[in-house]
C-alpha positions in Angstrom: -0.4 -0.2 0.2 1.4 3.2 -0.7 0.2 6.6 0.6 1.1 9.8 -1.5 3.8 12.0 1.3 6.4 15.3 0.6 8.4 15.6 -1.6 6.4 13.5 -4.2 7.7 10.5 -2.6 4.6 7.5 -1.5 5.1 6.1 1.7 5.4 2.2 1.9 2.8 0.9 4.1 2.1 -1.9 6.0 -0.7 -3.2 8.8 0.6 -6.4 11.2 -2.0 -7.8 13.6 -0.5 -8.5 17.2 -2.7 -10.1 19.9 -1.8 -8.9 22.9 -0.7 -11.7 25.6 -1.0 -12.0 29.4 2.6 -11.2 29.5 2.2 -7.9 28.2 0.2 -6.0 30.7 0.9 -4.9 34.5 -1.6 -5.3 37.7 -4.2 -3.5 36.1 -5.1 -5.2 32.9 -3.8 -2.7 30.4 -0.2 -3.4 28.4 2.7 -1.6 30.0 3.8 1.5 28.5 7.4 -0.4 27.3 5.9 -3.1 25.1 4.7 -0.5 22.9 8.4 -0.3 21.8 8.5 -4.0 21.3 4.8 -3.5 19.2 6.8 -0.8 16.9 9.6 -3.9 16.7 6.8 -6.2 15.6 5.6 -3.8 13.1 9.1 -2.8 11.9 9.7 -6.5 11.6 6.8 -7.3 8.7 7.4 -4.1 7.1 11.2 -5.6 6.3 10.2 -8.7 5.9 7.2 -7.5 3.4 9.0 -5.1 1.1 12.5 -6.9 1.4 14.7 -4.5 3.8 14.6 -6.8 6.8 17.1 -7.1 9.2 18.1 -10.4 7.5 18.3 -8.6 4.5 19.9 -5.5 5.7 22.8 -8.0 7.7 23.1 -9.9 4.4 24.6 -6.3 2.6 27.4 -5.9 5.3 25.5 -3.3 8.1 23.0 -3.3 10.8 20.7 -0.5 11.5 20.5 0.3 15.4 17.8 2.1 16.5 19.5 5.8 17.8 15.5 7.9 18.1 12.2 6.8 19.4 9.3 8.6 20.7 5.7 7.2 21.5 2.7 8.7 22.8 0.1 6.7 24.6 -3.9 8.0 23.8 -6.2 4.9 24.8 -4.9 1.5 26.4 -4.9 -1.6 25.0 -5.6 -4.8 27.3 -5.2 -8.7 27.5 -7.0 -10.3 24.5 -6.9 -7.0 22.3 -5.5 -7.4 19.2 -3.3 -4.7 18.2 -3.0 -3.1 14.1 0.1 -2.1 13.8 0.3 0.6 10.8 3.9 1.3 9.7 5.1 3.8 7.7 8.1 4.3 5.8 9.2 7.9 5.3 12.0 8.8 3.1 14.7 10.9 3.7 17.6 11.4 1.4 20.2 11.3 3.7 21.7 7.8 5.3 19.1 7.2 8.0 15.8 5.0 7.9 12.7 6.5 9.3 9.3 4.9 10.6 6.3 5.9 12.1 3.7 4.2 13.5 -0.1 3.9 13.9 -2.0 1.1 16.3 -5.1 0.9 16.1 -7.3 -1.1 18.7 -9.0 -3.8 15.8 -12.0 -4.1 18.3 -13.4 -0.7 17.6 -10.4 1.4 15.0 -9.4 3.7 17.9 -6.0 5.1 17.3 -4.4 3.7 20.7 -0.6 5.4 20.0 1.8 6.9 17.4 5.3 7.3 17.5 8.7 6.7 15.0 11.7 5.5 14.9 14.6 6.6 13.5 17.4 4.1 12.5 20.9 4.7 11.1 24.0 2.5 9.4 26.7 0.9 10.6 29.4 -1.9 8.7 30.2 -4.6 10.0 33.1 -3.1 12.0 30.3 -0.4 13.5 31.5 2.3 11.6 28.5 5.0 10.9 28.0 5.2 6.9 27.6 8.7 6.4 26.2 8.1 2.7 23.7 5.4 1.8 24.6 1.8 1.3 24.6 0.9 -2.4 21.8 -1.7 -1.4 19.5 0.6 0.3 19.9 3.2 -3.1 19.1 0.4 -4.8 16.0 -0.7 -2.5 14.9 2.7 -2.5 14.8 3.0 -6.1 12.5 0.0 -6.5 10.2 1.0 -4.1 9.9 4.8 -4.1 10.0 5.9 -7.8 6.5 7.6 -7.8 3.8 6.0 -9.4 
């Protein structure tokens, strides 16, 4: 799914359902705030697997992509047994960074429960920061980000 976004670059979007487990809630039956980061990770991993830029793809190209910035805004709680719909959007940046934005919805009523974003950079196998986009990433962008 593609949505138009600034600079005439389409934003790639992927939706992934995650059932809330008992181990993810606190004594008030509410998802513990730190577990929203895990939901973002689930969405990011599903996005990567769907669009061919998963962690194994990045690693196979000789890089890692650690998260260097993350933000989460909580709107409504999720509880045990809910199904979270994690919508992950790739946001094009010309720099050697990967930005994802997240919207988490409760499947039962469609309510928006949390939003956020993450920013990743590329490190080579020795752990050195890449200042320029790696060739594999430029090829991936070209494949997916050309305007329709």
